[in-house]
Every structure is written in structure tokens, then in C-alpha cells.
Backbone bond lengths (Angstrom), bond angles and torsions (degrees), N, CA, C in turn:
res aa  C-N    CA-C-N  psi(-1)  N-CA   C-N-CA  omega(-1)  CA-C   N-CA-C  phi
1 X - - - 1.455 - - 1.523 109.87 -
2 X 1.327 116.57 141.60 1.451 121.64 177.61 1.524 109.96 -93.10
3 X 1.320 116.27 125.47 1.460 121.23 178.53 1.530 108.47 -104.64
4 X 1.319 116.34 113.18 1.467 120.54 179.88 1.520 112.22 -91.22
5 X 1.337 116.97 -27.39 1.467 120.57 178.78 1.527 109.45 -131.59
6 X 1.325 115.89 139.30 1.464 121.87 -178.70 1.525 109.11 -131.63
7 X 1.328 115.87 126.55 1.451 121.76 174.02 1.515 109.66 -97.56
8 X 1.318 116.94 147.48 1.458 122.45 -179.40 1.523 108.91 -126.59
9 X 1.321 116.08 130.85 1.467 121.37 177.21 1.516 108.05 -109.46
10 X 1.328 116.00 116.38 1.451 121.13 -177.55 1.517 111.62 102.14
11 X 1.349 116.08 139.50 1.463 120.42 -179.73 1.528 110.68 -131.16
12 X 1.334 115.63 33.60 1.455 120.67 174.34 1.515 110.50 -78.14
13 X 1.327 116.58 -153.60 1.463 120.83 -177.43 1.523 111.20 -58.32
14 X 1.333 117.18 -49.48 1.467 120.73 -177.62 1.527 110.61 -73.07
15 X 1.324 117.15 -45.19 1.454 120.17 -179.24 1.506 112.66 -58.21
16 X 1.337 116.61 -40.73 1.465 119.28 -179.87 1.522 111.59 -68.04
17 X 1.330 117.47 -39.21 1.463 120.35 176.67 1.524 110.93 -62.18
18 X 1.336 116.36 -42.19 1.459 120.35 178.07 1.523 110.57 -63.20
19 X 1.330 116.52 -43.09 1.465 120.45 178.89 1.527 111.00 -60.19
20 X 1.325 116.60 -48.21 1.462 119.83 -178.10 1.528 111.05 -59.21
21 X 1.328 115.83 -40.18 1.470 118.76 -179.66 1.529 110.96 -67.77
22 X 1.325 116.88 -50.15 1.470 120.63 -177.59 1.520 111.07 -63.74
23 X 1.328 116.33 -39.87 1.466 120.66 -178.12 1.523 112.10 -65.34
24 X 1.325 117.05 -19.37 1.458 120.74 179.26 1.525 114.28 -95.27
25 X 1.337 117.62 1.07 1.456 121.07 -178.13 1.524 111.78 -82.16
26 X 1.302 116.09 147.63 1.461 121.64 171.68 1.520 109.35 -89.55
27 X 1.321 117.33 133.34 1.455 121.38 176.79 1.514 114.32 85.13
28 X 1.315 117.57 0.79 1.471 122.11 178.40 1.519 108.75 -132.80
29 X 1.332 117.23 134.59 1.456 121.42 -178.05 1.527 111.28 -118.78
30 X 1.320 115.91 149.10 1.460 121.58 171.88 1.530 107.95 -77.36
31 X 1.320 117.28 120.43 1.463 121.25 -179.92 1.521 111.15 -77.98
32 X 1.331 116.02 -37.79 1.465 122.13 179.95 1.513 109.39 -173.88
33 X 1.335 116.03 162.15 1.458 122.92 167.94 1.526 105.65 -124.99
34 X 1.319 116.79 109.10 1.459 121.87 -176.23 1.526 110.23 -86.78
35 X 1.337 115.96 124.48 1.464 122.10 179.40 1.527 108.44 -132.69
36 X 1.326 115.94 171.83 1.463 119.58 -179.83 1.528 112.02 -83.02
37 X 1.350 117.20 -27.29 1.463 121.02 -178.23 1.521 109.58 -143.56
38 X 1.316 117.31 102.89 1.464 120.70 -175.44 1.528 112.41 -67.08
39 X 1.340 118.14 -26.56 1.460 121.15 -178.85 1.520 111.91 -62.92
40 X 1.320 116.17 -26.16 1.465 120.91 179.57 1.526 111.33 -61.46
41 X 1.332 117.20 -24.92 1.465 121.64 -175.42 1.523 112.39 -110.57
42 X 1.330 116.71 13.78 1.464 120.90 -176.00 1.527 112.24 -61.36
43 X 1.321 117.48 -30.91 1.453 120.74 -178.70 1.513 114.63 -84.35
44 X 1.314 117.52 -4.15 1.465 121.48 179.98 1.519 108.56 -91.72
45 X 1.313 117.03 98.86 1.467 121.01 -172.04 1.526 113.12 -65.95
46 X 1.330 118.09 -24.13 1.462 121.11 179.25 1.521 110.58 -81.58
47 X 1.336 116.69 -46.11 1.462 121.76 -174.44 1.529 113.03 -81.94
48 X 1.325 117.34 -37.66 1.465 122.02 -170.37 1.532 115.22 -51.91
49 X 1.334 120.37 -40.02 1.466 119.28 -178.50 1.532 114.03 -62.76
50 X 1.321 117.28 -18.29 1.456 121.06 -177.03 1.532 112.61 -100.86
51 X 1.337 116.31 -11.10 1.460 120.85 -171.67 1.522 111.38 -77.44
52 X 1.343 114.83 138.69 1.455 122.42 177.97 1.527 107.42 -143.88
53 X 1.330 117.17 145.69 1.466 118.90 179.46 1.522 112.30 -120.62
54 X 1.312 116.09 19.28 1.466 122.35 177.50 1.530 108.38 -114.49
55 X 1.335 117.22 107.57 1.463 121.20 -175.84 1.530 112.14 -62.49
56 X 1.319 117.02 -39.51 1.462 120.06 -179.95 1.519 110.36 -62.20
57 X 1.315 116.43 -45.96 1.459 120.87 179.49 1.525 111.15 -62.86
58 X 1.332 115.90 -39.38 1.463 119.66 179.59 1.526 111.10 -63.47
59 X 1.322 116.86 -48.77 1.465 120.25 -177.43 1.520 112.16 -66.06
60 X 1.323 117.35 -26.55 1.461 120.36 178.02 1.519 112.00 -65.39
61 X 1.313 117.24 -18.75 1.468 120.77 179.70 1.528 111.90 -77.77
62 X 1.336 117.14 -14.60 1.466 123.16 172.33 1.524 113.39 47.92
63 X 1.319 115.30 59.87 1.460 120.76 176.31 1.523 109.81 -60.57
64 X 1.312 116.83 151.55 1.465 120.47 178.52 1.526 111.23 -65.26
65 X 1.334 116.05 -35.52 1.460 122.83 -179.51 1.521 108.54 -138.71
66 X 1.330 116.65 138.19 1.466 121.55 176.23 1.526 108.64 -119.79
67 X 1.326 116.27 133.04 1.460 123.45 178.57 1.519 107.93 -110.05
68 X 1.336 116.96 114.05 1.469 121.52 -179.80 1.515 109.42 -97.50
69 X 1.332 116.74 123.50 1.466 121.23 177.37 1.523 109.82 -140.25
70 X 1.327 115.83 42.37 1.464 120.90 -175.24 1.521 111.41 -110.11
71 X 1.335 117.16 -88.68 1.469 121.39 -177.96 1.524 109.87 -143.61
72 X 1.340 117.61 156.01 1.470 120.11 175.49 1.526 112.08 -58.45
73 X 1.329 117.03 -37.03 1.461 119.99 -179.13 1.520 111.11 -62.40
74 X 1.331 116.98 -40.80 1.460 120.24 -179.28 1.522 111.14 -71.42
75 X 1.334 117.26 -37.58 1.467 120.17 175.96 1.522 110.33 -63.16
76 X 1.330 117.14 -41.85 1.466 121.00 178.21 1.522 111.13 -61.86
77 X 1.323 115.89 -42.04 1.458 121.32 -176.38 1.526 112.93 -70.22
78 X 1.336 116.63 -43.68 1.461 120.51 -171.33 1.523 114.22 -99.72
79 X 1.343 116.70 -20.22 1.462 120.13 -172.90 1.511 115.81 -51.16
80 X 1.331 119.90 -54.28 1.464 119.84 -178.26 1.527 113.28 -60.03
81 X 1.335 117.74 -38.98 1.470 120.58 178.78 1.520 111.13 -67.87
82 X 1.328 117.29 -37.48 1.464 120.16 177.08 1.523 110.51 -63.59
83 X 1.339 116.17 -44.99 1.469 120.55 -177.06 1.521 113.30 -67.30
84 X 1.306 117.30 -12.12 1.466 119.52 175.72 1.521 111.36 -67.50
85 X 1.352 116.72 -24.36 1.465 119.77 -175.32 1.524 114.07 -135.27
86 X 1.331 118.51 -12.65 1.459 121.55 -171.78 1.515 111.06 -137.59
87 X 1.333 116.49 153.82 1.454 120.26 164.97 1.526 107.30 -72.48
88 X 1.329 116.42 154.61 1.462 120.79 -173.74 1.517 110.37 -140.22
89 X 1.325 115.90 133.59 1.466 122.47 172.98 1.519 106.99 -116.42
90 X 1.344 117.20 117.30 1.450 121.42 -174.45 1.514 112.47 -109.61
91 X 1.329 117.20 108.67 1.461 121.05 178.39 1.528 111.73 -76.94
92 X 1.334 117.72 -23.81 1.469 121.30 178.49 1.521 110.13 -89.97
93 X 1.339 115.63 57.52 1.463 120.05 -168.16 1.522 113.77 -74.26
94 X 1.346 118.92 -3.35 1.455 118.71 173.22 1.527 110.90 -63.61
95 X 1.332 117.19 -15.45 1.466 120.99 174.76 1.523 111.47 -58.57
96 X 1.327 116.93 -27.83 1.465 121.41 -177.09 1.517 112.78 -72.97
97 X 1.335 117.17 -9.80 1.468 119.58 176.57 1.521 111.58 -67.02
98 X 1.310 117.04 -21.68 1.466 121.85 173.18 1.522 106.78 -81.14
99 X 1.321 117.55 109.71 1.456 121.24 -174.59 1.520 112.25 -58.52
100 X 1.337 117.89 -31.55 1.459 120.68 178.54 1.523 110.87 -66.47
101 X 1.330 115.99 -38.03 1.464 120.35 178.03 1.526 110.18 -67.36
102 X 1.333 116.35 -45.67 1.464 119.67 179.24 1.524 111.04 -60.10
103 X 1.311 116.89 -43.37 1.471 120.46 179.35 1.521 110.98 -64.14
104 X 1.339 117.09 -39.80 1.468 120.35 179.40 1.525 110.66 -65.31
105 X 1.330 116.79 -38.10 1.469 121.11 177.74 1.526 110.64 -64.42
106 X 1.339 115.91 -46.91 1.463 120.27 179.07 1.521 110.62 -60.33
107 X 1.319 116.90 -45.65 1.466 121.08 -177.55 1.526 110.68 -62.44
108 X 1.337 116.53 -44.31 1.464 120.13 -179.37 1.525 111.33 -64.18
109 X 1.330 116.47 -42.53 1.461 120.54 -179.97 1.527 111.10 -67.00
110 X 1.313 117.28 -39.45 1.469 120.60 179.33 1.521 111.51 -65.55
111 X 1.342 116.40 -37.54 1.473 119.77 179.99 1.528 111.58 -68.16
112 X 1.313 115.92 -41.48 1.473 119.51 -173.70 1.521 113.87 -92.94
113 X 1.343 116.53 -19.04 1.456 119.94 -174.55 1.518 113.17 78.81
114 X 1.341 117.10 9.45 1.456 121.16 178.06 1.531 110.38 -82.98
115 X 1.327 116.69 167.33 1.462 121.62 -174.27 1.527 111.34 -114.69
116 X 1.346 114.64 145.17 1.466 121.62 175.21 1.520 108.02 -114.70
117 X 1.327 116.62 121.50 1.462 122.62 -178.87 1.526 110.23 -102.34
118 X 1.339 116.14 134.19 1.463 121.75 174.02 1.523 107.33 -109.97
119 X 1.329 118.76 105.45 1.461 121.15 -178.77 1.524 111.82 -72.85
120 X 1.330 116.65 157.72 1.469 118.95 -177.27 1.523 112.50 -80.01
121 X 1.324 118.11 -15.90 1.453 120.25 174.35 1.518 112.92 62.01
122 X 1.329 116.55 -130.39 1.467 121.67 -171.87 1.518 113.71 -85.42
123 X 1.332 118.30 7.37 1.455 120.07 -174.56 1.524 110.05 -125.36
124 X 1.330 116.27 171.39 1.461 123.05 -177.92 1.521 109.93 -122.87
125 X 1.312 116.23 163.12 1.451 120.76 167.35 1.520 117.27 87.71
126 X 1.337 118.99 15.72 1.462 119.04 -179.43 1.523 111.94 -65.38
127 X 1.334 117.01 -29.10 1.467 119.37 178.14 1.519 110.41 -63.31
128 X 1.344 117.31 -39.75 1.458 120.56 178.44 1.517 112.62 -66.29
129 X 1.322 116.40 -38.74 1.467 120.31 177.17 1.518 111.05 -63.75
130 X 1.316 115.97 -43.50 1.467 119.25 -178.91 1.529 111.31 -67.79
131 X 1.333 116.38 -42.75 1.462 120.00 -179.65 1.524 111.83 -65.06
132 X 1.337 117.04 -34.19 1.456 120.24 -174.50 1.512 115.07 -100.98
133 X 1.333 117.86 11.42 1.462 120.04 -171.29 1.524 113.08 -60.59
134 X 1.338 118.83 -27.16 1.467 120.43 179.20 1.529 111.77 -73.10
135 X 1.334 117.08 -22.71 1.465 121.61 179.68 1.530 112.99 -98.59
136 X 1.313 116.77 -23.29 1.465 121.21 -174.55 1.529 110.53 -72.49
137 X 1.308 115.58 132.73 1.467 121.47 179.96 1.526 113.14 -110.44
138 X 1.327 117.32 -27.22 1.459 119.81 -176.90 1.519 110.66 -147.67
139 X 1.335 115.66 135.75 1.461 122.29 173.95 1.524 107.75 -133.50
140 X 1.337 116.22 125.40 1.463 121.61 177.26 1.522 107.93 -125.49
141 X 1.318 116.99 126.33 1.456 120.87 177.71 1.522 109.33 -120.97
142 X 1.336 115.09 129.19 1.456 121.76 178.99 1.520 108.91 -115.26
143 X 1.317 116.60 123.28 1.463 121.96 177.73 1.522 109.00 -111.46
144 X 1.324 115.37 131.31 1.466 121.44 178.07 1.524 108.70 -122.24
145 X 1.328 115.46 122.49 1.460 121.82 178.21 1.524 108.43 -142.05
146 X 1.322 115.88 171.63 1.462 119.20 172.37 1.520 109.05 -70.00
147 X 1.327 115.68 156.61 1.449 119.02 177.92 1.511 112.49 -57.89
148 X 1.333 116.62 -39.04 1.464 121.26 179.54 1.522 110.88 -60.09
149 X 1.332 117.41 -43.53 1.467 121.21 179.52 1.518 111.90 -66.08
150 X 1.332 116.37 -21.67 1.464 121.25 179.45 1.524 112.35 -96.88
151 X 1.335 116.54 6.03 1.451 119.65 -178.85 1.512 113.53 74.73
152 X 1.340 116.83 21.70 1.456 122.80 -179.03 1.532 109.75 -113.56
153 X 1.312 116.60 -179.34 1.460 121.11 177.56 1.527 110.12 -61.79
154 X 1.326 116.43 146.78 1.458 120.92 -177.28 1.525 112.62 -60.34
155 X 1.341 117.80 -28.13 1.460 120.63 -178.45 1.530 113.17 -96.20
156 X 1.325 117.10 11.17 1.471 120.34 178.74 1.526 109.85 -60.99
157 X 1.338 116.33 139.41 1.461 120.71 -177.55 1.527 109.82 -145.96
158 X 1.330 115.65 140.88 1.451 120.87 174.88 1.519 113.33 99.13
159 X 1.327 115.52 -173.10 1.465 121.83 -177.12 1.532 109.64 -72.59
160 X 1.319 115.57 119.60 1.460 121.11 178.11 1.518 112.13 -93.51
161 X 1.327 115.22 -24.86 1.470 118.91 -177.59 1.517 110.21 -156.60
162 X 1.320 115.80 143.51 1.466 122.52 170.10 1.514 107.32 -148.83
163 X 1.308 116.10 122.02 1.462 120.72 -178.05 1.507 110.52 173.05
164 X 1.321 117.32 -160.38 1.460 120.44 -179.43 1.523 109.71 -71.79
165 X 1.318 115.63 156.44 1.457 120.22 178.13 1.525 111.04 -66.02
166 X 1.313 117.33 -31.75 1.464 119.05 176.55 1.535 110.46 -60.65
167 X 1.335 115.80 -42.86 1.465 120.06 178.26 1.532 111.14 -67.43
168 X 1.335 116.90 -38.46 1.463 120.84 179.55 1.521 111.42 -62.29
169 X 1.333 116.90 -37.92 1.465 120.83 -179.87 1.522 111.79 -67.35
170 X 1.319 116.66 -28.07 1.467 120.47 175.39 1.526 109.93 -75.04
171 X 1.333 116.48 -40.70 1.463 121.78 -175.89 1.531 111.74 -75.27
172 X 1.322 117.37 -41.31 1.465 122.02 -176.72 1.528 110.52 -130.02
173 X 1.329 119.60 64.26 1.468 121.57 -170.29 1.523 114.95 -59.43
174 X 1.330 118.45 -31.53 1.462 120.04 -176.71 1.524 112.76 -95.66
175 X 1.328 117.08 0.17 1.461 120.46 -173.93 1.518 114.11 -116.84
176 X 1.315 118.34 -4.43 1.465 119.90 -174.49 1.528 111.96 -127.08
177 X 1.340 116.86 34.18 1.464 119.14 176.03 1.524 111.37 -62.51
178 X 1.342 116.57 -31.46 1.466 119.99 174.91 1.526 109.94 -61.16
179 X 1.320 117.71 -44.53 1.460 121.86 179.14 1.530 110.20 -60.87
180 X 1.331 115.62 -43.24 1.461 119.86 -178.91 1.517 111.67 -63.86
181 X 1.329 116.70 -42.41 1.467 120.11 179.23 1.521 111.15 -62.54
182 X 1.340 116.51 -41.00 1.468 120.82 179.20 1.524 110.39 -65.65
183 X 1.322 116.65 -43.80 1.470 120.26 179.92 1.518 111.01 -64.11
184 X 1.323 116.52 -42.84 1.467 121.44 -178.19 1.527 110.70 -64.86
185 X 1.336 116.21 -40.99 1.465 120.02 -179.29 1.517 112.10 -74.17
186 X 1.338 116.23 -30.48 1.453 120.34 -172.26 1.512 114.86 -104.07
187 X 1.328 117.46 -115.56 1.465 121.00 -168.15 1.525 113.52 -100.40
188 X 1.330 117.45 11.68 1.456 119.53 171.71 1.514 114.42 101.30
189 X 1.331 115.37 163.78 1.455 122.47 -174.51 1.532 113.38 -69.85
190 X 1.324 117.84 -27.13 1.459 119.91 -176.82 1.522 113.20 -90.17
191 X 1.321 117.66 -22.36 1.463 120.63 179.86 1.529 112.18 -97.04
192 X 1.317 118.02 -20.07 1.463 121.37 176.85 1.522 108.56 -80.40
193 X 1.331 116.63 136.79 1.468 121.49 -176.85 1.524 110.15 -107.09
194 X 1.333 116.13 134.22 1.459 122.14 -177.31 1.528 111.07 -116.93
195 X 1.328 114.98 139.07 1.465 122.09 173.23 1.524 107.36 -129.15
196 X 1.321 116.80 128.93 1.462 122.17 179.89 1.526 108.40 -118.53
197 X 1.333 116.00 124.53 1.459 121.87 -174.53 1.529 109.63 -122.83
198 X 1.329 116.13 135.21 1.462 121.75 174.98 1.519 109.94 -100.31
199 X 1.342 115.69 133.65 1.456 121.42 177.71 1.531 107.97 -134.83
200 X 1.326 118.27 105.31 1.463 120.08 -176.72 1.520 114.08 -68.09
201 X 1.326 117.67 -12.00 1.458 121.57 -177.02 1.523 113.42 -95.32
202 X 1.330 117.89 2.89 1.461 120.22 -177.00 1.520 112.26 -110.64
203 X 1.325 115.66 145.88 1.462 121.77 170.61 1.523 110.20 -108.98
204 X 1.329 114.82 1.59 1.460 120.24 -178.83 1.522 110.90 -94.36
205 X 1.325 114.92 161.64 1.458 122.17 171.35 1.520 105.97 -116.97
206 X 1.333 116.42 113.00 1.461 121.06 -172.95 1.520 110.75 -114.26
207 X 1.324 115.21 135.12 1.458 121.90 176.88 1.524 108.25 -126.40
208 X 1.325 116.48 126.25 1.463 121.90 179.88 1.526 107.88 -124.01
209 X 1.332 116.27 119.44 1.457 121.64 -176.03 1.523 109.18 -115.64
210 X 1.315 115.63 128.82 1.469 121.50 177.31 1.527 107.77 -117.72
211 X 1.325 115.30 124.12 1.468 121.96 -177.07 1.520 108.80 -121.67
212 X 1.331 117.08 134.17 1.462 120.49 176.48 1.521 109.67 -144.03
213 X 1.326 114.85 156.12 1.456 119.78 -179.25 1.507 111.46 -179.10
214 X 1.321 116.92 -159.25 1.458 122.74 -176.37 1.528 110.46 -69.38
215 X 1.332 115.42 102.80 1.454 120.56 177.45 1.511 114.66 75.33
216 X 1.331 118.35 15.67 1.464 118.71 -179.15 1.526 110.44 -145.24
217 X 1.307 114.12 153.23 1.460 121.35 174.99 1.520 107.80 -163.51
218 X 1.331 117.12 128.65 1.452 119.37 174.66 1.516 110.96 -151.40
219 X 1.334 114.28 160.52 1.451 121.86 178.49 1.519 109.42 -129.27
220 X 1.330 116.16 143.58 1.460 122.48 176.46 1.520 107.67 -129.34
221 X 1.325 116.33 130.04 1.458 121.05 175.80 1.525 109.31 -124.28
222 X 1.316 115.75 129.90 1.463 121.81 -179.74 1.513 108.51 -131.03
223 X 1.325 116.64 134.11 1.460 120.81 178.53 1.521 109.37 -139.34
224 X 1.328 117.24 134.10 1.459 121.27 174.70 1.523 108.74 -144.41
225 X 1.318 115.58 155.31 1.454 120.77 -178.21 1.530 110.71 -76.23
226 X 1.313 115.76 145.03 1.457 120.73 179.23 1.521 110.69 -69.76
227 X 1.344 115.48 136.65 1.457 121.11 173.29 1.521 110.82 -95.89
228 X 1.324 115.34 8.36 1.463 120.94 -173.99 1.508 108.66 102.32
229 X 1.314 116.80 146.39 1.455 119.46 -178.49 1.511 111.28 67.80
230 X 1.336 116.84 -134.83 1.460 121.12 -174.33 1.524 112.98 -106.12
231 X 1.330 118.03 8.22 1.458 121.49 -173.38 1.516 111.73 -106.55
232 X 1.346 115.68 132.81 1.453 121.94 175.85 1.517 111.39 -95.83
233 X 1.330 116.36 165.83 1.463 121.13 -172.47 1.524 113.26 -66.54
234 X 1.333 118.11 -23.57 1.464 120.53 -179.90 1.523 112.60 -80.83
235 X 1.315 117.74 -27.20 1.453 121.84 -169.05 1.527 114.08 -61.56
236 X 1.339 120.54 -43.17 1.467 118.43 178.20 1.530 113.23 -59.52
237 X 1.342 116.78 -41.50 1.468 119.65 177.52 1.516 110.48 -63.86
238 X 1.328 116.46 -39.89 1.457 121.51 176.63 1.529 111.03 -60.74
239 X 1.342 116.10 -42.25 1.466 120.66 -179.37 1.522 111.17 -62.42
240 X 1.324 116.82 -43.28 1.466 120.23 178.63 1.528 110.45 -65.46
241 X 1.331 116.61 -39.60 1.462 119.80 177.93 1.515 111.91 -61.45
242 X 1.343 116.44 -43.20 1.465 120.10 177.91 1.525 110.77 -62.05
243 X 1.336 116.23 -42.77 1.466 119.99 179.79 1.525 111.08 -63.83
244 X 1.319 118.02 -40.89 1.462 120.93 178.71 1.531 110.90 -59.47
245 X 1.332 116.74 -40.50 1.463 119.09 179.87 1.531 111.06 -68.80
246 X 1.337 116.87 -38.19 1.462 119.61 177.18 1.525 110.22 -62.36
247 X 1.339 116.26 -40.30 1.466 120.95 -177.51 1.520 112.34 -80.58
248 X 1.343 117.08 -7.81 1.456 120.11 -178.20 1.507 112.53 73.21
249 X 1.352 116.70 26.58 1.457 120.98 -177.82 1.520 112.36 -104.36
250 X 1.319 117.34 7.28 1.462 121.54 175.07 1.528 107.34 -95.24
251 X 1.322 115.54 104.14 1.468 120.40 -173.44 1.517 112.53 -60.81
252 X 1.336 116.66 -35.37 1.457 121.04 -178.11 1.525 109.31 -116.06
253 X 1.317 116.70 60.75 1.464 121.80 -177.74 1.525 111.69 -73.17
254 X 1.325 116.67 144.87 1.456 120.93 174.86 1.526 110.39 -74.16
255 X 1.335 116.03 149.36 1.456 120.78 177.56 1.518 108.99 -117.02
């Protein structure tokens, strides 16, 4: 599908990278960049002309594709309305842990024939999880970050959570999008197990995934340095890679 207009929700680290990439494309235009406070970006001469802080006005522009990189709450709120007219890529995929939200997304996409993309974000191997989901029996993902990156006290240390990924998405909605993507691609939010660990001595964001099942077993470890907040240094590059595949601009795309 050819996307002539692209809307972007959020102008943080990932949102800005997405904007810069889309704004440099030939034949594709940025429809809007939706933020909570447009005045915050008034001094940015490149971004400011595209910034809007009215969600209703933004959605009325009916971009061909919308890229959400804000919060799970905003994806939950706007996702079904976006899918009525646009394809949607949601980076805050922990929103899907709410079964009502997931059902609303599916229903909206089925009615309109539009597509919802779940990017792999800061982790690897979602294609393997999806391909092997009938054989996979257990998935455990352990994330280790500083307490600050997890929204906790800077000196927090040790296991903060262990349970289902659905529960983890409720407890740490902005910090476990990797867990949500793995659960969505693989054996689901209730069968995937999440462990969240705080380490005050680390500046890295580490994800360790252990997968086992009928005749198979593998482990994936990913680590990247924090860019501040909840974003690691690999994630922006990952976001651009996902967008290139959606746009069909990755010449050597994986199948």
C-alpha cells in the first residue's frame, strides 16, 4: 500500500526520529504531530508547523498511516477511532494487555479493513515467536533497568515484579512494551511470564528472553544504553526499521 500522508502521535525520542525520517521522504507528507502541549515546540522551526494538540482535529485529517509513540493510555483512547480510517502502528503496545482495548482494535480494523502493526521495539525475534507459537510452551522475559527508568526510586534494587505479562503491563505500562510485543507475537499475555528487576548501578536496559517448548529452546539477550526516560539507544533505530518495512522501503526485508 502507498502511504501519502502519515500522522505521528508523540514527539519524544522515538516520535522525533520518526518525524525526521518521514519529513525527509519524497512522495510522503507528515499530516500532523499530535502532542499534549504545542507551545513546548514553538521554538522548533522544523517541527512546529506540523504540531497540533487537539486530538479530534488531528484525526479529522485522516492520515493514511498513523505512528503512535506516546503512551499506552493514548493508544487505548485513540486507537479504535484511528483504525476506522487509517492504518496504525502502535509502539505503546502494552495497551493491548487490556483485553477490551485489544478487542476494540480488532473490531475497528475488521470493520474498516485497515491494519494494525505491532513493532518489535527494543527486542528481537518476534517472527520466531509467532512462527513457533503452536510448539512454544513457556516464555519468560526478564527486564533489568535502573529504578529511575522504571519510574521507581533511584536506589531501588532487586525484583520489583514477577507474574504474568498482563499483570506487568498494568503495573509498569510505560516500561514493558517489549514484554507486550513478545506476548502478543507468542503465547499471549496470560501465559507469558514477566520479571522486572531494578539495578541502581546500571545505565543499560537489558532484556533476557527464554523460550521453550516441544523440541525447541532458545534464549535472546538484548542490551542498550538508556537515552533517558524509558527509551534505550537501540529503540529509535528499531522504530525506523519497522517503519521502512511498513512503507516497503527496506530493499532486503526479512520474510
